[in-house]
Jmol script that loads the backbone (N, CA, C; Angstrom):
load data "model"
ATOM      1  N   MET A   1     -81.058 -49.939  48.577  1.00  0.00           N
ATOM      2  CA  MET A   1     -81.968 -50.072  47.459  1.00  0.00           C
ATOM      3  C   MET A   1     -81.667 -51.394  46.678  1.00  0.00           C
ATOM      4  N   ASP A   2     -82.780 -52.100  46.262  1.00  0.00           N
ATOM      5  CA  ASP A   2     -82.513 -53.295  45.433  1.00  0.00           C
ATOM      6  C   ASP A   2     -82.425 -52.936  44.092  1.00  0.00           C
ATOM      7  N   LEU A   3     -82.084 -53.940  43.261  1.00  0.00           N
ATOM      8  CA  LEU A   3     -81.989 -53.686  41.764  1.00  0.00           C
ATOM      9  C   LEU A   3     -83.276 -53.449  41.239  1.00  0.00           C
ATOM     10  N   ASP A   4     -84.220 -54.151  41.587  1.00  0.00           N
ATOM     11  CA  ASP A   4     -85.651 -53.945  41.060  1.00  0.00           C
ATOM     12  C   ASP A   4     -86.115 -52.402  41.167  1.00  0.00           C
ATOM     13  N   SER A   5     -85.867 -51.950  42.459  1.00  0.00           N
ATOM     14  CA  SER A   5     -86.280 -50.657  42.652  1.00  0.00           C
ATOM     15  C   SER A   5     -85.424 -49.542  41.736  1.00  0.00           C
ATOM     16  N   ALA A   6     -84.102 -49.875  41.772  1.00  0.00           N
ATOM     17  CA  ALA A   6     -83.142 -48.972  41.006  1.00  0.00           C
ATOM     18  C   ALA A   6     -83.483 -49.114  39.544  1.00  0.00           C
ATOM     19  N   MET A   7     -83.923 -50.216  38.950  1.00  0.00           N
ATOM     20  CA  MET A   7     -84.169 -50.577  37.606  1.00  0.00           C
ATOM     21  C   MET A   7     -85.562 -50.529  37.213  1.00  0.00           C
ATOM     22  N   ASP A   8     -86.363 -49.505  37.584  1.00  0.00           N
ATOM     23  CA  ASP A   8     -87.712 -49.692  37.200  1.00  0.00           C
ATOM     24  C   ASP A   8     -87.906 -49.523  35.695  1.00  0.00           C
ATOM     25  N   ASP A   9     -89.163 -49.396  35.264  1.00  0.00           N
ATOM     26  CA  ASP A   9     -89.236 -49.420  33.821  1.00  0.00           C
ATOM     27  C   ASP A   9     -88.560 -48.255  33.083  1.00  0.00           C
ATOM     28  N   SER A  10     -88.501 -47.158  33.837  1.00  0.00           N
ATOM     29  CA  SER A  10     -87.854 -45.999  33.224  1.00  0.00           C
ATOM     30  C   SER A  10     -86.363 -46.277  33.093  1.00  0.00           C
ATOM     31  N   GLY A  11     -85.720 -46.819  34.089  1.00  0.00           N
ATOM     32  CA  GLY A  11     -84.345 -47.013  34.103  1.00  0.00           C
ATOM     33  C   GLY A  11     -84.043 -48.133  32.956  1.00  0.00           C
ATOM     34  N   VAL A  12     -84.789 -49.237  32.800  1.00  0.00           N
ATOM     35  CA  VAL A  12     -84.566 -50.204  31.791  1.00  0.00           C
ATOM     36  C   VAL A  12     -84.706 -49.581  30.478  1.00  0.00           C
ATOM     37  N   LYS A  13     -85.694 -48.775  30.335  1.00  0.00           N
ATOM     38  CA  LYS A  13     -86.018 -48.214  28.922  1.00  0.00           C
ATOM     39  C   LYS A  13     -84.988 -47.159  28.607  1.00  0.00           C
ATOM     40  N   GLY A  14     -84.472 -46.505  29.724  1.00  0.00           N
ATOM     41  CA  GLY A  14     -83.291 -45.592  29.423  1.00  0.00           C
ATOM     42  C   GLY A  14     -82.058 -46.312  28.959  1.00  0.00           C
ATOM     43  N   ILE A  15     -81.715 -47.525  29.419  1.00  0.00           N
ATOM     44  CA  ILE A  15     -80.633 -48.191  29.096  1.00  0.00           C
ATOM     45  C   ILE A  15     -80.826 -48.614  27.653  1.00  0.00           C
ATOM     46  N   GLU A  16     -82.144 -49.145  27.421  1.00  0.00           N
ATOM     47  CA  GLU A  16     -82.246 -49.818  25.991  1.00  0.00           C
ATOM     48  C   GLU A  16     -82.358 -48.680  24.970  1.00  0.00           C
ATOM     49  N   ALA A  17     -82.520 -47.375  25.499  1.00  0.00           N
ATOM     50  CA  ALA A  17     -82.512 -46.221  24.396  1.00  0.00           C
ATOM     51  C   ALA A  17     -80.931 -45.853  24.093  1.00  0.00           C
ATOM     52  N   LEU A  18     -80.121 -46.381  24.844  1.00  0.00           N
ATOM     53  CA  LEU A  18     -78.685 -46.051  24.658  1.00  0.00           C
ATOM     54  C   LEU A  18     -78.119 -46.723  23.270  1.00  0.00           C
ATOM     55  N   SER A  19     -77.259 -46.218  22.557  1.00  0.00           N
ATOM     56  CA  SER A  19     -76.646 -46.837  21.525  1.00  0.00           C
ATOM     57  C   SER A  19     -75.723 -47.997  22.043  1.00  0.00           C
ATOM     58  N   THR A  20     -75.227 -48.873  21.146  1.00  0.00           N
ATOM     59  CA  THR A  20     -74.486 -49.911  21.625  1.00  0.00           C
ATOM     60  C   THR A  20     -73.209 -49.503  22.201  1.00  0.00           C
ATOM     61  N   ASP A  21     -72.586 -48.399  21.579  1.00  0.00           N
ATOM     62  CA  ASP A  21     -71.429 -47.899  22.218  1.00  0.00           C
ATOM     63  C   ASP A  21     -71.628 -47.340  23.601  1.00  0.00           C
ATOM     64  N   GLU A  22     -72.632 -46.623  23.682  1.00  0.00           N
ATOM     65  CA  GLU A  22     -73.116 -46.164  25.053  1.00  0.00           C
ATOM     66  C   GLU A  22     -73.307 -47.132  26.078  1.00  0.00           C
ATOM     67  N   ARG A  23     -73.968 -48.214  25.667  1.00  0.00           N
ATOM     68  CA  ARG A  23     -74.269 -49.362  26.591  1.00  0.00           C
ATOM     69  C   ARG A  23     -72.929 -50.008  27.021  1.00  0.00           C
ATOM     70  N   LEU A  24     -72.112 -50.216  26.095  1.00  0.00           N
ATOM     71  CA  LEU A  24     -70.626 -50.694  26.268  1.00  0.00           C
ATOM     72  C   LEU A  24     -69.846 -49.771  27.283  1.00  0.00           C
ATOM     73  N   GLU A  25     -69.968 -48.564  26.927  1.00  0.00           N
ATOM     74  CA  GLU A  25     -69.400 -47.445  28.018  1.00  0.00           C
ATOM     75  C   GLU A  25     -69.832 -47.626  29.463  1.00  0.00           C
ATOM     76  N   LEU A  26     -71.319 -47.817  29.481  1.00  0.00           N
ATOM     77  CA  LEU A  26     -71.793 -48.031  30.890  1.00  0.00           C
ATOM     78  C   LEU A  26     -71.296 -49.346  31.447  1.00  0.00           C
ATOM     79  N   LEU A  27     -71.174 -50.444  30.656  1.00  0.00           N
ATOM     80  CA  LEU A  27     -70.713 -51.596  31.266  1.00  0.00           C
ATOM     81  C   LEU A  27     -69.168 -51.462  31.702  1.00  0.00           C
ATOM     82  N   GLU A  28     -68.374 -50.701  30.996  1.00  0.00           N
ATOM     83  CA  GLU A  28     -67.042 -50.421  31.341  1.00  0.00           C
ATOM     84  C   GLU A  28     -67.012 -49.709  32.658  1.00  0.00           C
ATOM     85  N   ARG A  29     -67.978 -48.745  32.859  1.00  0.00           N
ATOM     86  CA  ARG A  29     -67.961 -47.925  34.044  1.00  0.00           C
ATOM     87  C   ARG A  29     -68.320 -48.695  35.262  1.00  0.00           C
ATOM     88  N   VAL A  30     -69.304 -49.663  35.070  1.00  0.00           N
ATOM     89  CA  VAL A  30     -69.806 -50.471  36.064  1.00  0.00           C
ATOM     90  C   VAL A  30     -68.698 -51.447  36.500  1.00  0.00           C
ATOM     91  N   TRP A  31     -67.952 -52.057  35.469  1.00  0.00           N
ATOM     92  CA  TRP A  31     -66.798 -52.977  35.741  1.00  0.00           C
ATOM     93  C   TRP A  31     -65.772 -52.175  36.462  1.00  0.00           C
ATOM     94  N   GLU A  32     -65.463 -50.988  36.017  1.00  0.00           N
ATOM     95  CA  GLU A  32     -64.363 -50.289  36.768  1.00  0.00           C
ATOM     96  C   GLU A  32     -64.762 -49.926  38.164  1.00  0.00           C
ATOM     97  N   SER A  33     -66.080 -49.786  38.456  1.00  0.00           N
ATOM     98  CA  SER A  33     -66.517 -49.472  39.852  1.00  0.00           C
ATOM     99  C   SER A  33     -66.326 -50.619  40.638  1.00  0.00           C
ATOM    100  N   LEU A  34     -66.625 -51.897  40.160  1.00  0.00           N
ATOM    101  CA  LEU A  34     -66.455 -53.145  40.835  1.00  0.00           C
ATOM    102  C   LEU A  34     -65.035 -53.419  41.104  1.00  0.00           C
ATOM    103  N   SER A  35     -64.148 -53.067  40.062  1.00  0.00           N
ATOM    104  CA  SER A  35     -62.812 -53.517  40.172  1.00  0.00           C
ATOM    105  C   SER A  35     -62.046 -52.699  41.352  1.00  0.00           C
ATOM    106  N   ARG A  36     -62.566 -51.549  41.742  1.00  0.00           N
ATOM    107  CA  ARG A  36     -62.022 -50.762  42.824  1.00  0.00           C
ATOM    108  C   ARG A  36     -62.066 -51.492  44.049  1.00  0.00           C
ATOM    109  N   SER A  37     -62.974 -52.425  44.297  1.00  0.00           N
ATOM    110  CA  SER A  37     -63.084 -53.231  45.568  1.00  0.00           C
ATOM    111  C   SER A  37     -63.250 -54.646  45.202  1.00  0.00           C
ATOM    112  N   PRO A  38     -62.358 -55.335  44.542  1.00  0.00           N
ATOM    113  CA  PRO A  38     -62.500 -56.759  44.255  1.00  0.00           C
ATOM    114  C   PRO A  38     -62.946 -57.784  45.320  1.00  0.00           C
ATOM    115  N   ALA A  39     -62.568 -57.420  46.601  1.00  0.00           N
ATOM    116  CA  ALA A  39     -62.908 -58.229  47.567  1.00  0.00           C
ATOM    117  C   ALA A  39     -64.395 -58.266  47.868  1.00  0.00           C
ATOM    118  N   ASP A  40     -65.191 -57.186  47.362  1.00  0.00           N
ATOM    119  CA  ASP A  40     -66.488 -57.252  47.646  1.00  0.00           C
ATOM    120  C   ASP A  40     -67.410 -57.969  46.523  1.00  0.00           C
ATOM    121  N   VAL A  41     -66.657 -58.424  45.409  1.00  0.00           N
ATOM    122  CA  VAL A  41     -67.291 -59.233  44.424  1.00  0.00           C
ATOM    123  C   VAL A  41     -67.376 -60.623  44.709  1.00  0.00           C
ATOM    124  N   PRO A  42     -68.511 -61.207  44.891  1.00  0.00           N
ATOM    125  CA  PRO A  42     -68.644 -62.602  45.333  1.00  0.00           C
ATOM    126  C   PRO A  42     -68.158 -63.497  44.193  1.00  0.00           C
ATOM    127  N   VAL A  43     -67.494 -64.553  44.662  1.00  0.00           N
ATOM    128  CA  VAL A  43     -66.936 -65.647  43.882  1.00  0.00           C
ATOM    129  C   VAL A  43     -67.543 -66.940  44.349  1.00  0.00           C
ATOM    130  N   THR A  44     -68.137 -67.743  43.443  1.00  0.00           N
ATOM    131  CA  THR A  44     -68.629 -69.073  44.084  1.00  0.00           C
ATOM    132  C   THR A  44     -67.413 -70.056  44.233  1.00  0.00           C
ATOM    133  N   THR A  45     -67.800 -71.075  44.912  1.00  0.00           N
ATOM    134  CA  THR A  45     -66.799 -72.181  45.134  1.00  0.00           C
ATOM    135  C   THR A  45     -66.173 -72.678  43.880  1.00  0.00           C
ATOM    136  N   GLU A  46     -67.114 -72.902  42.894  1.00  0.00           N
ATOM    137  CA  GLU A  46     -66.651 -73.412  41.536  1.00  0.00           C
ATOM    138  C   GLU A  46     -65.685 -72.456  40.922  1.00  0.00           C
ATOM    139  N   GLN A  47     -65.986 -71.040  40.961  1.00  0.00           N
ATOM    140  CA  GLN A  47     -65.130 -70.153  40.263  1.00  0.00           C
ATOM    141  C   GLN A  47     -63.915 -70.036  40.945  1.00  0.00           C
ATOM    142  N   LYS A  48     -63.909 -70.143  42.319  1.00  0.00           N
ATOM    143  CA  LYS A  48     -62.538 -70.145  43.088  1.00  0.00           C
ATOM    144  C   LYS A  48     -61.685 -71.391  42.745  1.00  0.00           C
ATOM    145  N   ALA A  49     -62.443 -72.506  42.579  1.00  0.00           N
ATOM    146  CA  ALA A  49     -61.653 -73.821  42.165  1.00  0.00           C
ATOM    147  C   ALA A  49     -61.033 -73.590  40.862  1.00  0.00           C
ATOM    148  N   GLU A  50     -61.707 -73.020  39.917  1.00  0.00           N
ATOM    149  CA  GLU A  50     -61.258 -72.884  38.508  1.00  0.00           C
ATOM    150  C   GLU A  50     -60.158 -71.890  38.463  1.00  0.00           C
ATOM    151  N   LEU A  51     -60.138 -70.693  39.214  1.00  0.00           N
ATOM    152  CA  LEU A  51     -59.198 -69.857  39.314  1.00  0.00           C
ATOM    153  C   LEU A  51     -57.910 -70.490  39.979  1.00  0.00           C
ATOM    154  N   ASP A  52     -58.037 -71.300  41.052  1.00  0.00           N
ATOM    155  CA  ASP A  52     -56.819 -71.990  41.537  1.00  0.00           C
ATOM    156  C   ASP A  52     -56.344 -72.858  40.616  1.00  0.00           C
ATOM    157  N   ARG A  53     -57.102 -73.747  39.757  1.00  0.00           N
ATOM    158  CA  ARG A  53     -56.591 -74.715  38.849  1.00  0.00           C
ATOM    159  C   ARG A  53     -55.813 -73.894  37.853  1.00  0.00           C
ATOM    160  N   ARG A  54     -56.314 -72.858  37.129  1.00  0.00           N
ATOM    161  CA  ARG A  54     -55.698 -72.091  36.250  1.00  0.00           C
ATOM    162  C   ARG A  54     -54.359 -71.444  36.827  1.00  0.00           C
ATOM    163  N   SER A  55     -54.410 -70.966  37.905  1.00  0.00           N
ATOM    164  CA  SER A  55     -53.177 -70.405  38.651  1.00  0.00           C
ATOM    165  C   SER A  55     -52.157 -71.446  38.702  1.00  0.00           C
ATOM    166  N   GLY A  56     -52.593 -72.640  39.143  1.00  0.00           N
ATOM    167  CA  GLY A  56     -51.701 -73.775  39.220  1.00  0.00           C
ATOM    168  C   GLY A  56     -50.882 -74.238  37.918  1.00  0.00           C
ATOM    169  N   GLU A  57     -51.681 -74.205  36.859  1.00  0.00           N
ATOM    170  CA  GLU A  57     -51.249 -74.507  35.636  1.00  0.00           C
ATOM    171  C   GLU A  57     -50.166 -73.438  35.197  1.00  0.00           C
ATOM    172  N   LEU A  58     -50.455 -72.159  35.392  1.00  0.00           N
ATOM    173  CA  LEU A  58     -49.535 -71.155  35.012  1.00  0.00           C
ATOM    174  C   LEU A  58     -48.178 -71.260  35.864  1.00  0.00           C
ATOM    175  N   ASP A  59     -48.414 -71.607  37.218  1.00  0.00           N
ATOM    176  CA  ASP A  59     -47.141 -71.807  38.040  1.00  0.00           C
ATOM    177  C   ASP A  59     -46.336 -72.935  37.465  1.00  0.00           C
ATOM    178  N   GLN A  60     -47.022 -74.033  37.163  1.00  0.00           N
ATOM    179  CA  GLN A  60     -46.246 -75.237  36.577  1.00  0.00           C
ATOM    180  C   GLN A  60     -45.570 -74.867  35.249  1.00  0.00           C
ATOM    181  N   ASP A  61     -46.166 -74.060  34.334  1.00  0.00           N
ATOM    182  CA  ASP A  61     -45.529 -73.704  33.101  1.00  0.00           C
ATOM    183  C   ASP A  61     -44.338 -72.783  33.489  1.00  0.00           C
ATOM    184  N   LEU A  62     -44.546 -71.812  34.352  1.00  0.00           N
ATOM    185  CA  LEU A  62     -43.465 -70.875  34.634  1.00  0.00           C
ATOM    186  C   LEU A  62     -42.327 -71.729  35.235  1.00  0.00           C
ATOM    187  N   ALA A  63     -42.529 -72.684  36.233  1.00  0.00           N
ATOM    188  CA  ALA A  63     -41.499 -73.492  36.806  1.00  0.00           C
ATOM    189  C   ALA A  63     -40.856 -74.363  35.692  1.00  0.00           C
ATOM    190  N   ALA A  64     -41.502 -74.689  34.680  1.00  0.00           N
ATOM    191  CA  ALA A  64     -40.862 -75.526  33.690  1.00  0.00           C
ATOM    192  C   ALA A  64     -40.234 -74.786  32.500  1.00  0.00           C
ATOM    193  N   GLY A  65     -40.343 -73.428  32.639  1.00  0.00           N
ATOM    194  CA  GLY A  65     -39.837 -72.626  31.637  1.00  0.00           C
ATOM    195  C   GLY A  65     -40.687 -72.548  30.406  1.00  0.00           C
ATOM    196  N   ARG A  66     -41.873 -72.951  30.318  1.00  0.00           N
ATOM    197  CA  ARG A  66     -42.610 -72.872  29.296  1.00  0.00           C
ATOM    198  C   ARG A  66     -43.255 -71.514  29.157  1.00  0.00           C
ATOM    199  N   PRO A  67     -43.773 -70.936  27.939  1.00  0.00           N
ATOM    200  CA  PRO A  67     -44.310 -69.752  27.832  1.00  0.00           C
ATOM    201  C   PRO A  67     -45.695 -69.740  28.546  1.00  0.00           C
ATOM    202  N   LEU A  68     -46.112 -68.546  29.275  1.00  0.00           N
ATOM    203  CA  LEU A  68     -47.314 -68.405  29.967  1.00  0.00           C
ATOM    204  C   LEU A  68     -48.458 -68.296  28.949  1.00  0.00           C
ATOM    205  N   GLY A  69     -49.573 -68.912  29.289  1.00  0.00           N
ATOM    206  CA  GLY A  69     -50.691 -68.608  28.519  1.00  0.00           C
ATOM    207  C   GLY A  69     -50.831 -69.370  27.116  1.00  0.00           C
ATOM    208  N   VAL A  70     -51.761 -68.880  26.298  1.00  0.00           N
ATOM    209  CA  VAL A  70     -51.775 -69.531  24.954  1.00  0.00           C
ATOM    210  C   VAL A  70     -51.485 -68.391  24.107  1.00  0.00           C
ATOM    211  N   PRO A  71     -50.648 -68.515  23.075  1.00  0.00           N
ATOM    212  CA  PRO A  71     -50.279 -67.533  22.121  1.00  0.00           C
ATOM    213  C   PRO A  71     -51.580 -66.921  21.368  1.00  0.00           C
ATOM    214  N   TRP A  72     -51.620 -65.898  21.024  1.00  0.00           N
ATOM    215  CA  TRP A  72     -52.819 -65.130  20.275  1.00  0.00           C
ATOM    216  C   TRP A  72     -53.124 -65.799  19.102  1.00  0.00           C
ATOM    217  N   ASP A  73     -52.200 -66.201  18.321  1.00  0.00           N
ATOM    218  CA  ASP A  73     -52.512 -66.931  17.101  1.00  0.00           C
ATOM    219  C   ASP A  73     -53.197 -68.294  17.361  1.00  0.00           C
ATOM    220  N   GLU A  74     -52.785 -68.981  18.276  1.00  0.00           N
ATOM    221  CA  GLU A  74     -53.453 -70.222  18.818  1.00  0.00           C
ATOM    222  C   GLU A  74     -54.980 -69.947  19.122  1.00  0.00           C
ATOM    223  N   VAL A  75     -55.088 -68.870  20.030  1.00  0.00           N
ATOM    224  CA  VAL A  75     -56.404 -68.577  20.324  1.00  0.00           C
ATOM    225  C   VAL A  75     -57.341 -68.469  19.129  1.00  0.00           C
ATOM    226  N   MET A  76     -56.765 -67.601  18.185  1.00  0.00           N
ATOM    227  CA  MET A  76     -57.575 -67.351  17.043  1.00  0.00           C
ATOM    228  C   MET A  76     -57.793 -68.529  16.155  1.00  0.00           C
ATOM    229  N   ARG A  77     -56.823 -69.409  16.099  1.00  0.00           N
ATOM    230  CA  ARG A  77     -56.960 -70.651  15.328  1.00  0.00           C
ATOM    231  C   ARG A  77     -58.139 -71.524  15.926  1.00  0.00           C
ATOM    232  N   GLN A  78     -58.058 -71.657  17.242  1.00  0.00           N
ATOM    233  CA  GLN A  78     -59.108 -72.388  18.021  1.00  0.00           C
ATOM    234  C   GLN A  78     -60.461 -71.888  17.812  1.00  0.00           C
ATOM    235  N   LEU A  79     -60.559 -70.461  17.649  1.00  0.00           N
ATOM    236  CA  LEU A  79     -61.900 -69.814  17.585  1.00  0.00           C
ATOM    237  C   LEU A  79     -62.389 -69.976  16.165  1.00  0.00           C
ATOM    238  N   ARG A  80     -61.516 -69.835  15.212  1.00  0.00           N
ATOM    239  CA  ARG A  80     -62.050 -70.192  13.851  1.00  0.00           C
ATOM    240  C   ARG A  80     -62.322 -71.599  13.536  1.00  0.00           C
ATOM    241  N   ALA A  81     -61.702 -72.539  14.224  1.00  0.00           N
ATOM    242  CA  ALA A  81     -62.001 -73.932  14.137  1.00  0.00           C
ATOM    243  C   ALA A  81     -63.516 -74.253  14.645  1.00  0.00           C
ATOM    244  N   ARG A  82     -64.015 -73.497  15.440  1.00  0.00           N
ATOM    245  CA  ARG A  82     -65.347 -73.529  16.102  1.00  0.00           C
ATOM    246  C   ARG A  82     -66.396 -73.345  15.141  1.00  0.00           C
ATOM    247  N   ARG A  83     -66.164 -72.442  14.135  1.00  0.00           N
ATOM    248  CA  ARG A  83     -67.216 -72.140  13.134  1.00  0.00           C
ATOM    249  C   ARG A  83     -67.678 -73.258  12.368  1.00  0.00           C
TER     250      ARG A  83
END
end "model"
wireframe off; spacefill off
backbone 0.3
color backbone group
């Protein structure tokens, strides 16, 4: 079954009738179903390259004894600076 068949007008209207919380719950359930078989989720060449780049940066930070990732307060500072 293709997506267009599965999501005919009644399916789309059904989703649109859901509350925001209900749609978020639906998204969570879809995401959980996809995460059960991550090998089946397609990844583009560009996405793979970006994942490899980020993984390499984390490996370098770990080898150098630096903290992994970006501290939450720094993330929030950067987000607020975008406004």
